[in-house]
N, C-alpha and C positions, 0 to 999 in steps of 0.2 A: 553479606560480606564476609568473607573468610578472614579469620584473624591469624596473625603469625604466632609462632610458638615462642614462648618466653625463655630466654636463656637465663635471665635472673629477675627476680621480683624483690624489691626492697620494701619492707613493711616497717611501720613505725608504731611505737607503743608510748604511752605517757611516761615521762621521766620520773613521776612519783611512784612507779612500780618498785617494791621493795627488793632488797638483795636476793631474798628467797625466790621471788617471782621471776627476777631476771635469771637466776641459776636454771629455773625450769624452762623458760622460753628459749634460752641460749643452747639448750641441749640439742644434740643431733637428732634425737627422736622427735623433738617438736618441730624442728625445720623439715624432716621428713613428713611428718603429719601434714603440714601446709602443702608440700609438694603433691600430696595424694589428694587433698580435698579442695583446693582452691578453684580448679577448673578454669573458668573464664574470669579474668580480672580486668578492671579499668582503674586508672589513676583516680584516687579520691574514694574508692569503694572502702567501706568500714565493716568489719565483722567482729563480733565479740566471741572470744574463746575462753573456755574454762581453763584456769591454771591450777594444777594440783597443789593443795596446801599441805600434803604430807601425812596428815592424820585428821583428827576431828576439827570441826570449825565450819564457818559459813563458806560457800563457794566464792571464788574470786574470778570474776569475768573481766577480761582485759580487752579493750577496744584496739584492734590492729587496723591500721589504715594503709592502703597501697600508696606508696610515695612515688616509686619509679618502676618502670618496666623496661627491661632491656631485650630487644628481639634477637632470635637466633640469626647469626650471620657474621661475617668477618668485620663489619664496621661497628657492631654492637650499638646501633642507633636506639635511642629511647622511643618508645611507642605509647600511645594513650590506652590501648587495650591489647590483650593477647590471651592465648591459651597456656595454661601451666600444665607441664607434663612431669613425669617422674624424674626427668633429667634436668628440670629447672632448679637452679640455685635459688635459695632464699636468704636474704640478708636483712639486718635490722638496723634501725637508728631510733633514737628517742625523739620525742616532741614535747613541747611544753604541755603540762597537764598532770592531772592527778588520777588515781585510781580509786573509785568509790567502792566500799565494801565494808562489812562489819568484821572482817577477819582480823583476829589478833593472835593467831596461833604460832606462827614462826618468827614474828617480830614484835617485841614488846610495844613498840610505837606503831604498829600497823602497817599496811601497805605504802601509805604516803610518807612514813618517817616523822609524821607529826604526832606528838604526844597529846591525847585528848585531855589529860589532866592539867 
């Protein structure tokens, strides 16, 4: 079965991602990265991606989930699966959840905003 090309893919990440992490994933370079590496996607697919912590510290892997896919075409219908191209727009939304990780570099309270003390 030949999949349609995706006009837009909406990915979600956990709302517990820190402000620093959000700044990283919201950057144009990060959206461009997804447009280059996603290839074939289906609603519900999850992939973990590294988010740069800016300097020393533990790595922070963020789980991104495909929430919606809009196919190329005038009616922009949503589809269950598609092929991502360099022209595919990538959008984000948050979902309930936290980000696990030992990272405390950019945020005194860590990625989830919860102070461990």
